[in-house]
TORDRENLO-690720 format. One record per residue (C-alpha): x negated, y negated, z negated; residue in one letter. Coordinates in nm, 4 decimals. Each point is the difference from the previous one (the first is absolute). Example, Ala and Ser with C-alpha at 12.3 -4.5 7.8 and 13.67 -1.06 7.14 Angstrom:
REM TORDRENLO-690720
+----------+----------+----------+----+
:     east :    north :       up : aa :
+----------+----------+----------+----+
:  -1.2300 :   0.4500 :  -0.7800 :  A :
:  -0.1370 :  -0.3440 :   0.0660 :  S :
+----------+----------+----------+----+
This chain:
REM TORDRENLO-690720
+----------+----------+----------+----+
:     east :    north :       up : aa :
+----------+----------+----------+----+
:   0.2201 :  -0.1982 :   2.4150 :  M :
:  -0.2098 :   0.1734 :  -0.2598 :  A :
:   0.0343 :   0.4141 :  -0.0063 :  V :
:   0.0765 :   0.0628 :  -0.4127 :  P :
:  -0.2918 :   0.1669 :  -0.1689 :  H :
:   0.0195 :   0.3339 :  -0.0283 :  P :
:  -0.0877 :   0.0517 :  -0.3392 :  R :
:   0.2109 :  -0.2761 :  -0.1211 :  M :
:   0.3031 :   0.1512 :  -0.2140 :  P :
:   0.3179 :  -0.2060 :   0.0309 :  Y :
:   0.2014 :   0.0026 :  -0.3084 :  R :
:   0.3860 :  -0.0726 :  -0.1173 :  R :
:   0.0097 :  -0.3380 :  -0.1516 :  L :
:   0.1290 :   0.1714 :  -0.3932 :  G :
:   0.2936 :   0.0795 :   0.0923 :  A :
:   0.0898 :  -0.1612 :   0.3397 :  T :
:  -0.0169 :   0.0975 :   0.3212 :  G :
:  -0.2610 :  -0.2107 :   0.1197 :  L :
:  -0.3239 :   0.1315 :   0.0301 :  K :
:  -0.3449 :  -0.1946 :  -0.0770 :  V :
:  -0.3677 :   0.0816 :   0.0236 :  S :
:  -0.1699 :   0.1561 :  -0.2720 :  A :
:  -0.2542 :  -0.2520 :   0.0555 :  L :
:   0.0862 :  -0.3675 :   0.1053 :  S :
:  -0.1645 :  -0.3134 :   0.0132 :  F :
:   0.0753 :  -0.3151 :  -0.2416 :  G :
:  -0.1158 :  -0.3633 :   0.0503 :  S :
:  -0.0281 :  -0.0895 :  -0.4098 :  W :
:  -0.3438 :  -0.2248 :  -0.0414 :  V :
:  -0.1641 :   0.1016 :   0.3474 :  T :
:   0.2424 :  -0.2716 :   0.2491 :  F :
:  -0.1047 :  -0.3837 :  -0.0045 :  D :
:  -0.2532 :   0.0874 :  -0.2992 :  T :
:  -0.2217 :   0.2461 :   0.1858 :  Q :
:   0.1564 :   0.0476 :   0.3633 :  M :
:   0.1460 :  -0.2282 :   0.2883 :  D :
:   0.1670 :   0.1323 :   0.2698 :  L :
:  -0.2508 :   0.1988 :   0.2179 :  D :
:  -0.1090 :   0.2205 :  -0.3033 :  P :
:   0.3998 :   0.0318 :  -0.0760 :  V :
:   0.0673 :   0.1061 :   0.3277 :  L :
:  -0.3100 :   0.2670 :   0.0058 :  G :
:   0.1221 :   0.1337 :  -0.3611 :  C :
:   0.3901 :   0.0397 :   0.1259 :  M :
:  -0.1104 :   0.1496 :   0.2788 :  Q :
:  -0.2463 :   0.2275 :  -0.1185 :  A :
:   0.2800 :   0.1058 :  -0.2646 :  A :
:   0.2429 :   0.0360 :   0.2906 :  H :
:  -0.2381 :   0.2474 :   0.1623 :  D :
:  -0.0644 :   0.2012 :  -0.2469 :  A :
:   0.4217 :   0.0526 :  -0.0430 :  G :
:   0.0842 :  -0.2521 :  -0.2605 :  C :
:   0.3091 :  -0.1314 :   0.0273 :  N :
:   0.0848 :  -0.2044 :  -0.3208 :  L :
:  -0.1877 :  -0.3361 :  -0.0242 :  F :
:   0.0921 :  -0.1588 :  -0.3666 :  D :
:  -0.0308 :  -0.4129 :  -0.0859 :  N :
:   0.1844 :  -0.2466 :  -0.2537 :  A :
:   0.0879 :  -0.3620 :   0.0283 :  E :
:  -0.2328 :  -0.0605 :  -0.2499 :  A :
:  -0.3291 :   0.0958 :   0.1177 :  Y :
:  -0.2086 :  -0.2885 :   0.1184 :  A :
:   0.3305 :  -0.2382 :  -0.0423 :  G :
:   0.1778 :   0.1962 :   0.3170 :  G :
:  -0.3569 :  -0.0407 :   0.1702 :  R :
:   0.0207 :   0.3818 :   0.0236 :  S :
:   0.2969 :   0.0443 :   0.1401 :  E :
:  -0.0319 :  -0.2601 :   0.2667 :  T :
:  -0.3182 :   0.1981 :   0.1077 :  L :
:   0.1556 :   0.3511 :   0.0226 :  M :
:   0.2927 :  -0.1514 :   0.1741 :  G :
:  -0.2817 :  -0.1350 :   0.2611 :  Q :
:  -0.1495 :   0.3037 :  -0.0140 :  A :
:   0.3219 :   0.2227 :   0.0771 :  L :
:   0.1180 :  -0.2593 :   0.3022 :  A :
:  -0.3658 :   0.0281 :   0.1805 :  E :
:   0.0405 :   0.4053 :  -0.0534 :  L :
:   0.3027 :   0.0097 :   0.1638 :  Q :
:   0.0613 :   0.3423 :  -0.1634 :  W :
:   0.3818 :   0.0987 :   0.0271 :  P :
:   0.2010 :  -0.0935 :  -0.2987 :  R :
:   0.1366 :   0.3045 :  -0.0789 :  W :
:  -0.3348 :   0.1608 :  -0.0171 :  S :
:  -0.1538 :  -0.1636 :  -0.3383 :  Y :
:   0.1358 :  -0.1126 :  -0.3177 :  V :
:  -0.0451 :  -0.2929 :  -0.1928 :  V :
:   0.0373 :  -0.0961 :  -0.3522 :  T :
:  -0.0085 :  -0.3154 :  -0.2185 :  T :
:   0.0718 :  -0.1161 :  -0.3502 :  K :
:   0.1758 :  -0.2976 :  -0.1665 :  L :
:  -0.0349 :  -0.1038 :  -0.3153 :  F :
:  -0.3446 :  -0.2791 :  -0.0680 :  W :
:   0.1519 :  -0.2502 :   0.2620 :  G :
:  -0.2018 :  -0.2296 :   0.2188 :  I :
:   0.2032 :  -0.3536 :  -0.1263 :  H :
:  -0.1907 :  -0.1379 :  -0.2426 :  G :
:   0.1557 :  -0.0056 :  -0.3522 :  D :
:   0.3312 :  -0.0636 :   0.1529 :  D :
:   0.2268 :   0.1931 :  -0.3077 :  P :
:   0.2110 :   0.1911 :   0.2343 :  N :
:  -0.2825 :   0.0928 :   0.2519 :  M :
:  -0.2563 :   0.1226 :  -0.2250 :  R :
:  -0.0306 :   0.3333 :  -0.2372 :  N :
:   0.3327 :   0.0914 :   0.0421 :  T :
:   0.2693 :   0.2770 :   0.1593 :  L :
:   0.3128 :  -0.2757 :   0.0567 :  N :
:   0.1897 :   0.0325 :   0.3108 :  R :
:  -0.0380 :  -0.3445 :   0.0398 :  K :
:  -0.3917 :   0.0711 :   0.0134 :  Y :
:   0.0062 :   0.3748 :   0.1737 :  L :
:   0.2843 :  -0.1038 :   0.2688 :  T :
:  -0.2470 :  -0.3177 :   0.1286 :  Q :
:  -0.3146 :   0.2526 :  -0.0651 :  A :
:   0.0500 :   0.2566 :   0.2299 :  I :
:   0.0803 :  -0.2454 :   0.2634 :  D :
:  -0.3376 :  -0.1795 :   0.0090 :  G :
:  -0.2036 :   0.3576 :  -0.0487 :  S :
:   0.1951 :   0.0940 :   0.3522 :  L :
:  -0.0760 :  -0.3192 :   0.1607 :  E :
:  -0.3634 :   0.0420 :  -0.0922 :  R :
:  -0.0036 :   0.3583 :   0.0981 :  L :
:   0.1911 :  -0.0843 :   0.3711 :  G :
:   0.1866 :   0.2477 :  -0.0548 :  L :
:   0.4235 :   0.0565 :  -0.0668 :  D :
:  -0.0334 :   0.2191 :  -0.2748 :  F :
:  -0.2542 :   0.1682 :  -0.2378 :  V :
:   0.0289 :   0.3844 :  -0.0820 :  D :
:  -0.0132 :  -0.0133 :  -0.3757 :  I :
:  -0.0104 :  -0.3400 :  -0.1961 :  V :
:  -0.1300 :   0.0594 :  -0.3919 :  Y :
:   0.1184 :  -0.2075 :  -0.2895 :  C :
:  -0.4036 :  -0.0387 :  -0.1118 :  H :
:   0.0605 :  -0.0053 :  -0.3557 :  R :
:   0.3020 :  -0.0016 :  -0.2317 :  S :
:   0.1680 :  -0.3254 :  -0.1055 :  D :
:   0.1556 :   0.0313 :  -0.3626 :  P :
:   0.1562 :  -0.3708 :   0.0155 :  Y :
:   0.2372 :   0.1125 :   0.3691 :  T :
:   0.3205 :   0.2476 :  -0.1374 :  P :
:  -0.1102 :   0.3458 :   0.1610 :  M :
:   0.3306 :   0.0364 :   0.2026 :  L :
:  -0.0855 :  -0.3757 :   0.1648 :  E :
:  -0.3092 :   0.1674 :   0.1493 :  T :
:   0.1424 :   0.2922 :   0.1089 :  V :
:   0.2254 :  -0.1537 :   0.1903 :  W :
:  -0.2458 :  -0.2493 :   0.1863 :  A :
:  -0.1923 :   0.2817 :   0.0566 :  M :
:   0.3353 :   0.2332 :   0.1433 :  S :
:   0.1023 :  -0.3710 :   0.1660 :  N :
:  -0.3457 :   0.0065 :   0.1753 :  M :
:   0.0645 :   0.3944 :   0.1721 :  V :
:   0.3122 :  -0.0647 :   0.0682 :  S :
:  -0.0839 :  -0.3207 :   0.1817 :  S :
:  -0.2403 :   0.2359 :   0.2138 :  G :
:  -0.2886 :  -0.2638 :  -0.1139 :  K :
:  -0.1788 :   0.3039 :  -0.1485 :  A :
:   0.1010 :   0.4287 :   0.0069 :  L :
:  -0.0810 :   0.0461 :  -0.3303 :  Y :
:  -0.0788 :  -0.1208 :  -0.3284 :  W :
:  -0.2243 :   0.1100 :  -0.3136 :  G :
:  -0.2210 :  -0.1348 :  -0.2840 :  T :
:  -0.3389 :  -0.1037 :  -0.1201 :  S :
:  -0.1686 :   0.1091 :  -0.3033 :  E :
:   0.3846 :   0.0279 :  -0.2111 :  W :
:   0.0244 :   0.2076 :  -0.2835 :  T :
:   0.1844 :   0.3694 :   0.0811 :  A :
:   0.2731 :  -0.1861 :  -0.2200 :  D :
:   0.0067 :  -0.3125 :   0.2045 :  E :
:   0.0550 :   0.2204 :   0.2958 :  I :
:   0.2742 :   0.2144 :  -0.1061 :  R :
:   0.1997 :  -0.2903 :  -0.1075 :  H :
:  -0.0110 :  -0.1512 :   0.3270 :  A :
:   0.1162 :   0.3915 :   0.1717 :  M :
:   0.2466 :   0.0087 :  -0.2631 :  S :
:   0.1366 :  -0.3654 :   0.0821 :  L :
:  -0.0307 :   0.0896 :   0.3782 :  A :
:   0.2420 :   0.3142 :  -0.0829 :  A :
:   0.2416 :  -0.1913 :  -0.1832 :  E :
:   0.0665 :  -0.2199 :   0.2684 :  Y :
:  -0.0822 :   0.1639 :   0.2980 :  R :
:  -0.3230 :  -0.2286 :   0.1052 :  L :
:  -0.3033 :   0.1021 :   0.1492 :  H :
:  -0.2579 :   0.1809 :  -0.2418 :  A :
:  -0.3443 :  -0.0193 :  -0.0184 :  P :
:  -0.1669 :   0.2659 :   0.1547 :  V :
:  -0.3888 :  -0.0446 :  -0.0849 :  T :
:  -0.2426 :  -0.1808 :  -0.2675 :  E :
:  -0.3386 :  -0.1431 :   0.1317 :  Q :
:  -0.2376 :   0.0980 :  -0.3201 :  S :
:  -0.3597 :   0.0218 :  -0.0433 :  Q :
:  -0.1237 :   0.3152 :   0.0095 :  Y :
:  -0.3678 :   0.1518 :  -0.0236 :  N :
:  -0.2609 :   0.1985 :  -0.1906 :  L :
:  -0.0226 :  -0.2651 :  -0.2709 :  L :
:   0.3568 :  -0.0604 :  -0.0183 :  E :
:   0.2917 :   0.2637 :  -0.0118 :  T :
:   0.2093 :  -0.0096 :  -0.2915 :  R :
:   0.2923 :  -0.1887 :   0.1553 :  R :
:   0.0355 :   0.2275 :   0.3264 :  V :
:  -0.0862 :   0.3378 :  -0.1880 :  E :
:   0.1818 :  -0.0628 :  -0.3643 :  V :
:   0.2291 :  -0.2805 :   0.0304 :  E :
:   0.1870 :   0.0690 :   0.3729 :  Y :
:  -0.0353 :   0.3615 :  -0.0283 :  A :
:   0.3510 :   0.0548 :  -0.0864 :  R :
:   0.1391 :  -0.3028 :   0.1784 :  L :
:  -0.1701 :   0.1921 :   0.3304 :  H :
:   0.1227 :   0.3255 :  -0.1288 :  S :
:   0.3804 :  -0.1168 :  -0.0356 :  D :
:  -0.0016 :  -0.2390 :   0.2776 :  T :
:  -0.2765 :   0.1085 :   0.2582 :  G :
:  -0.0807 :  -0.4260 :  -0.0193 :  Y :
:  -0.2900 :  -0.0442 :   0.2013 :  G :
:  -0.3390 :  -0.1868 :  -0.0828 :  N :
:  -0.2544 :  -0.1241 :   0.2639 :  T :
:  -0.2755 :  -0.0944 :  -0.2114 :  I :
:  -0.2654 :  -0.2696 :  -0.0024 :  W :
:  -0.3686 :  -0.0170 :  -0.0672 :  S :
:  -0.1157 :   0.3521 :   0.0027 :  P :
:  -0.3270 :  -0.0965 :  -0.0206 :  L :
:   0.0629 :  -0.2297 :  -0.3137 :  A :
:  -0.0975 :  -0.3131 :   0.1729 :  S :
:  -0.3309 :   0.1571 :   0.1365 :  G :
:  -0.1157 :   0.1496 :  -0.3363 :  L :
:   0.0292 :   0.3298 :   0.1247 :  L :
:  -0.2173 :  -0.0005 :   0.3372 :  T :
:  -0.2898 :  -0.0134 :  -0.2087 :  G :
:  -0.1428 :  -0.3378 :   0.1486 :  K :
:  -0.0561 :  -0.2239 :  -0.3363 :  Y :
:  -0.1581 :   0.2645 :  -0.1524 :  R :
:  -0.3228 :  -0.2882 :   0.0739 :  D :
:   0.2024 :  -0.3027 :  -0.0588 :  G :
:   0.2923 :  -0.1838 :   0.1702 :  I :
:  -0.1253 :   0.0089 :   0.3465 :  P :
:   0.0262 :  -0.3277 :   0.2419 :  E :
:   0.3784 :  -0.0390 :   0.1556 :  G :
:   0.1619 :   0.2773 :  -0.1660 :  S :
:   0.2799 :  -0.0496 :  -0.1485 :  R :
:  -0.1692 :  -0.0302 :  -0.3232 :  G :
:  -0.1952 :  -0.3220 :   0.1032 :  A :
:   0.3204 :  -0.1517 :   0.1555 :  L :
:   0.1335 :  -0.3784 :  -0.1456 :  A :
:   0.2807 :   0.0521 :  -0.1942 :  G :
:  -0.0882 :   0.3946 :  -0.1057 :  Y :
:  -0.2837 :  -0.0566 :  -0.3211 :  E :
:   0.3129 :   0.1990 :  -0.1508 :  W :
:  -0.1445 :   0.2851 :   0.1226 :  L :
:  -0.3575 :  -0.0476 :  -0.0671 :  Q :
:   0.0235 :   0.1575 :  -0.3748 :  D :
:   0.0612 :   0.2876 :   0.1588 :  R :
:  -0.1893 :   0.0245 :   0.2754 :  M :
:  -0.3133 :   0.0131 :  -0.2506 :  T :
:   0.1373 :   0.1570 :  -0.2781 :  D :
:  -0.2678 :   0.2596 :  -0.0208 :  T :
:   0.1763 :   0.2755 :  -0.1589 :  Q :
:   0.2329 :  -0.0355 :   0.2598 :  R :
:  -0.2134 :   0.0390 :   0.2394 :  L :
:  -0.1879 :   0.2875 :  -0.1055 :  E :
:   0.3121 :   0.2001 :  -0.0313 :  R :
:   0.0546 :  -0.1043 :   0.3472 :  I :
:  -0.3159 :   0.0892 :   0.0643 :  E :
:   0.0929 :   0.4141 :  -0.0965 :  R :
:   0.2191 :   0.0221 :   0.3089 :  L :
:  -0.2797 :  -0.0341 :   0.2487 :  R :
:  -0.0617 :   0.3667 :  -0.0055 :  P :
:   0.2594 :   0.0637 :   0.0865 :  I :
:   0.0801 :  -0.2179 :   0.2268 :  A :
:  -0.3415 :   0.1731 :   0.2069 :  D :
:   0.1246 :   0.3494 :  -0.0207 :  R :
:   0.3266 :  -0.1328 :   0.1717 :  L :
:  -0.2345 :  -0.1571 :   0.2412 :  G :
:   0.2039 :  -0.3058 :  -0.0387 :  A :
:  -0.0629 :  -0.3973 :  -0.1749 :  T :
:   0.1075 :  -0.0520 :  -0.2996 :  M :
:   0.2654 :  -0.2153 :   0.1178 :  A :
:   0.1427 :   0.2968 :   0.2177 :  Q :
:   0.0304 :   0.2511 :  -0.3014 :  L :
:   0.1488 :  -0.3036 :  -0.2006 :  A :
:   0.2588 :  -0.0514 :   0.2697 :  I :
:   0.0512 :   0.3462 :   0.0882 :  A :
:   0.0769 :   0.0794 :  -0.3615 :  W :
:   0.2593 :  -0.2673 :  -0.0292 :  C :
:   0.1658 :   0.1130 :   0.3053 :  A :
:   0.0464 :   0.3677 :  -0.0652 :  R :
:   0.2387 :  -0.0957 :  -0.3498 :  H :
:   0.3412 :   0.0668 :   0.1114 :  P :
:   0.1857 :  -0.2600 :  -0.1418 :  M :
:  -0.1908 :  -0.2516 :   0.2429 :  V :
:   0.1592 :  -0.0506 :   0.3563 :  S :
:  -0.3367 :  -0.2251 :   0.1079 :  S :
:  -0.3180 :  -0.0974 :  -0.1308 :  V :
:  -0.0578 :  -0.3643 :   0.1008 :  I :
:  -0.3357 :  -0.0729 :   0.1004 :  T :
:  -0.2210 :  -0.2916 :   0.1262 :  G :
:  -0.2640 :  -0.1183 :   0.1509 :  A :
:  -0.1927 :  -0.3079 :   0.1412 :  S :
:  -0.1597 :   0.2208 :   0.3134 :  R :
:   0.1340 :   0.2092 :   0.2085 :  P :
:  -0.2868 :   0.2377 :  -0.0739 :  E :
:   0.0804 :  -0.0085 :  -0.3356 :  Q :
:   0.3611 :   0.1095 :   0.1021 :  V :
:  -0.0988 :   0.2803 :   0.2040 :  T :
:  -0.2085 :   0.1074 :  -0.2936 :  E :
:   0.2895 :  -0.0627 :  -0.1988 :  N :
:   0.1831 :   0.2650 :   0.1683 :  F :
:  -0.2271 :   0.2487 :   0.0393 :  G :
:   0.1092 :   0.0852 :  -0.3529 :  A :
:   0.3292 :   0.2163 :   0.1761 :  L :
:  -0.3207 :   0.2689 :   0.0844 :  N :
:  -0.0334 :   0.0985 :  -0.4133 :  I :
:   0.3981 :  -0.0765 :  -0.0739 :  I :
:   0.0946 :   0.3365 :   0.0272 :  D :
:  -0.3734 :   0.1312 :  -0.1845 :  H :
:   0.1183 :  -0.1485 :  -0.3495 :  I :
:   0.1668 :   0.2698 :  -0.1434 :  D :
:   0.0878 :   0.0273 :  -0.4208 :  D :
:  -0.3360 :   0.1474 :  -0.0713 :  D :
:  -0.1560 :  -0.2976 :   0.1764 :  L :
:   0.1781 :  -0.2644 :  -0.1369 :  D :
:  -0.0312 :   0.1435 :  -0.3627 :  A :
:  -0.3931 :  -0.0738 :   0.0534 :  E :
:   0.0378 :  -0.3119 :   0.1826 :  I :
:   0.2439 :  -0.1083 :  -0.3342 :  R :
:  -0.2874 :   0.1634 :  -0.2091 :  A :
:  -0.2625 :  -0.2144 :   0.1521 :  A :
:   0.1552 :  -0.3004 :  -0.1123 :  L :
:   0.0625 :   0.0355 :  -0.3036 :  R :
+----------+----------+----------+----+
């Protein structure tokens, strides 16, 4: 079994007692679209060797195929179940256009969707299950009760939210308190140098009042912050994938790319890549429980996790310099 990397910090997930690695590994985009089982195994092992104990997934990723690949990898890697944390997310559905199984958080969907995720992952339970978006058409109490039942049944240990508003999260927490149900404990929202408002402004008081956690996604802004798009969209990159054409306008925005290039001298000064700088910057925020990273090769995992070496070097002065560079 891999020995935890000495530089990997472990943080409490929000106000819970669960400790998660400051950097984690997620499967969005890469599993199935860019990776089959062998590179999945290599990437997950590389992350685990670096001290990562949190592996993120979602029912909707590759129409369930992403969960299946992670489940196959976990079965082959044979890590002790107590040594890692698995998360998944429910909302979009994978059963065509059935009105009760798509874009919803109703009790019927949630009750059946978690069973499907567990079957694909080959697990008896997930550590955290997220509501992948909010559902304005289902009463909040119905959703909170269904998620609480999921925890009470042992199919999940905790539940959380993803891209919910602070008001929606507070509403869910208040209903859970009123009816003595299991409350959500963590958010999963986008956070990076180009996307800061929700975490730093909208959730600030929520975190201060409740300690609500956050396992943030897209720390590299879909690869933009790596600097690899300055000369166009490389073949095989995320921006070149079928189905991700919506990213291409962002990847070729000249003004945005020029702003990002201002980070290169800062990264060079730290002896880091631009990707490491962007990941470390996210990880230093006190509201961030874990930064979900992605990669399609084990070498990328190792490079990304090199961000651990510079987290402590990003003090308030350097943070101000980084923000000023992107203005």
